[in-house]
C-alpha positions as CSV (number, residue, x, y, z in Angstrom):
1,M,0.0,0.0,0.0
2,Y,1.3,3.4,-0.9
3,T,1.5,6.1,1.9
4,L,2.7,9.6,1.7
5,E,5.0,9.1,4.7
6,P,8.7,8.4,3.8
7,H,9.8,4.8,4.3
8,G,6.4,3.6,5.5
9,R,6.6,5.5,8.8
10,G,3.4,6.9,10.1
11,I,2.5,10.0,11.9
12,A,2.4,8.1,15.2
13,A,6.1,7.1,14.8
14,D,7.1,10.7,14.0
15,L,5.1,12.0,17.1
16,L,6.8,9.4,19.3
17,N,10.3,10.4,18.0
18,L,9.4,14.1,18.6
19,E,8.2,13.3,22.2
20,M,11.4,11.3,22.9
21,A,13.6,14.2,21.6
22,R,11.7,16.6,23.8
23,A,12.0,14.3,26.8
24,R,15.8,13.9,26.2
25,Q,16.1,17.7,25.9
26,R,14.3,18.2,29.3
27,V,16.7,15.7,30.9
28,N,19.7,17.5,29.5
29,R,18.5,21.0,30.4
30,A,17.7,19.8,34.0
31,K,21.2,18.3,34.3
32,L,22.8,21.5,33.0
33,A,20.8,23.6,35.5
34,L,21.8,21.3,38.3
35,E,25.5,21.5,37.4
36,S,25.3,25.2,37.2
37,A,23.8,25.5,40.7
38,E,26.4,23.1,42.1
39,E,29.2,25.1,40.6
40,M,27.8,28.3,42.1
41,L,27.7,26.5,45.5
42,D,31.4,25.9,45.3
43,D,32.0,29.7,45.2
44,D,32.3,31.5,48.5
45,C,29.2,33.5,48.5
46,G,28.0,33.4,52.1
47,V,25.6,31.5,54.1
48,A,22.3,33.0,52.8
49,V,23.3,32.5,49.2
50,N,24.5,28.9,49.9
51,L,21.2,28.1,51.6
52,T,19.3,29.4,48.6
53,L,21.5,27.4,46.2
54,C,20.9,24.2,48.3
55,G,17.2,24.7,47.8
56,R,17.7,25.3,44.1
57,I,19.9,22.2,43.8
58,R,17.2,20.1,45.5
59,A,14.7,21.5,43.0
60,E,16.9,20.8,40.1
61,Q,17.6,17.2,41.3
62,R,13.8,16.7,41.3
63,R,13.5,18.1,37.8
64,V,16.2,15.6,36.6
65,I,14.4,12.7,38.2
66,E,11.0,13.7,36.8
67,A,12.4,14.3,33.3
68,R,14.1,10.9,33.4
69,E,10.8,9.2,34.5
70,R,9.0,10.9,31.6
71,L,11.6,9.6,29.2
72,T,11.4,6.1,30.6
73,K,7.6,6.1,30.2
74,I,8.0,7.0,26.6
75,D,10.9,4.6,25.9
76,P,11.7,2.0,28.7
77,R,15.1,1.4,27.2
78,H,16.3,4.8,28.7
């Protein structure tokens, strides 16, 4: 049967690939934000700034975990 999609791929496959790419991008962005916050913590900025950064690091750690969970739901191999 002839379809307009290249190589017999359907729209569903394209949407899955797009969603996986977006999930991988969320993971990478969350990791970068976490690394940035951890690097800032290494600087000597004072107690108040360090406490704020610790809260930010915990939030970024949660974002990484949530992004990985979303990616795993889409593609269990990750």
